[in-house]
Every structure is written in C-alpha cells, then in structure tokens.
N, C-alpha and C positions, 0 to 999 in steps of 0.2 A: 499487622492486624492479627494474623494467625498466631504469632508468637504471644501476643497479649492474651488471646483467648486460651491458649494452651497453659500459660502461667496461671490465669484465673482458675481454670479447671483443676490444675494440680494443687493450687493453694486450697481450694475448697475441699478437694479429696483429703489433703493433709489435715485440715481443720476438722473434717468429719472423723478422721481416724483418731485424732487426739481426743476429741470429745467423747468418742464411743469405743475406747480401748477395751473395756471389759466385754462389751457385746461382740466386738470383732475377734477377740481371743477366746471366746466361749467354745469349748470342744464339741464337735459334732461327729457323726458317723458318715463317712463319705464312701459311696459305692460307685465304682467306675464300670460295672458290668462284669468284669473279669477279676476284679480285686476289691476288697472292702477294707477301708482304713478307719480306725476309731481314734477319737481324740484329736481330730484335725480342726484347726481354726478356719472354718468356712468363710467367715466375714473377711478375714485377712486375705484369703485367696481371692475372693471376689474384688477386693480393693486393689490388689496387685494386677489382676486381669484388666480392670477398668483403666488403671494408669497405663498399662502397656498398650491398650487399644487407643487411648488418647494420643500417645506418642506415635503409634503406627499411622494413624490418620493424619497427624501433623506432618510426618515425613512424606507420606504419600501425596499430600497437597503440595508440598515443596517440590517434589519430583515432577508433578504435573505442571507446576508453574515454570520450572526449568525447561520442560519439553516445549511448552508454548513459546517461551523466549527463543529457543533454538529454531523452532519452525519460523518464527517471525524474522530472525536473523537470516535464515536461508532464503526466505522470500525476498528480503531486501537485497541480498547479494544477487539473486536471479534478476530482479528488476534493474539493478545497476548494470549488470551484464547486457541486458536487453537494451537499455538506454545507450550504452556505449556502441552496441552493434547498430542501432538505428542511426546514431550520430555518424558512424563510419559510412553507412550506406548513403545517408543524405550528403555527406561530403563527396562521395564518389559521383553521385548524381550531379552535384554542382560542378565538379571537375569536368564531367562529360558535357554539360551545358556550356561551360566556359570554352572548351575545346571546339564545340560546334560553332559558337558565336565567333571565335577567333578565325576559324576556317572561313566562315561566311563573310566576315569583314575583309579577310585577305582576298577572297574571290572578287568581292565588289571593288576593292581597291586596285586590283590588277587591270581592270578595264573590261574583262570578259563579261562582267555584270553591268558594264556601262550602259548597255542597251536597256537593261531592266531599270536602272536608275533614270535614264532619259525618259523611258515610258512612264515611269512614276511621276517625274516632274511635269511631263506633258499632261498627265491626268489631273494633277493638282492644279495646274494652270487653267485647264478647261473648267474644272469645278469652281475655281475662283472667279473666272469670267462669268459663268452661269449665275453664280450667287450675286455678283455685282449687277447683272442685268435685272435679276428678280428684285433686288433692293431698289434699284432705280424705278422700276415699274410700280412698286408699292409706294414709293415716295411721290410719284406723279399722281397715283390714284388718290392718296390721302390729301394732296394739295388741292385736287379738283373737288373732292367731297367736303373738305373743311373750309374751303374758300380761299 
C-alpha cells in the first residue's frame, strides 16, 4: 500500500513538472542568509525537495514496519521459550507424582500398609451395612404408608 501511494505521488509530481516546466525553470534570486544566488530555478529545487521528502518518509515507514516485525518475532520466540519451560516443569511435576504414587503403592503392596487397607475395608463395610439398614427402614416406612 505504501509503495502504491509513493508511486502515485511521484507520478503526480512528474506530471506537474512536465506541465509546468516553464514556471519551474523561471530564474529567481535565492538568499541563504550568508550567500545570495541569482538565476536559480526555485520551482525545480522545491520539486526535488518534495520528491526527496516523499522517499524519506517511505523508507522511514518501511524501517518502522521492519522494527515492528522484529519485535513481534522476538516476542514469539520468548513465548515459545516460556511454553517449553512450562512444559518441562509440568513434566517434572508429573514425574514426581508418578514416583510418589509408585512408592505409595509399593508400601501398600508390602503389607506394612495392610492395616490401613484393612481399616479402610472395615469402614466401607460398616458404611454399606448402615446404608442397607437405612434403606430397609425406608422401605418398611413406605410400605406402611402406601398400604
């Protein structure tokens, strides 16, 4: 898009220069403060300065775009490094969890945790008996109420 705008501006400046050649080449007196020049084509000088400014701003916009792309690429590289670091940390946490679970199962399998397993089975059996008693009482209550 910038290239198209630059080409359009340069074509318009060129067309303007071709159509107004006599006015652009008319001699003027130019004073720079410390020196005075006579017979200088002021219009031609202004046309050249306008062309140079258009080119300057075009290249400046291109450099700004390249800087933005470089910053974006750096940000993407940083995000990828962060993702890899987080994946590695998560992997190490899973390895620690797996080690802990393996150790726990090994302890339970050796029998030293047998008393814990037996206590757990006893608790589950007690809860199951209690639940069966409560269900039986509810069944009896509903039978008496419903007929």
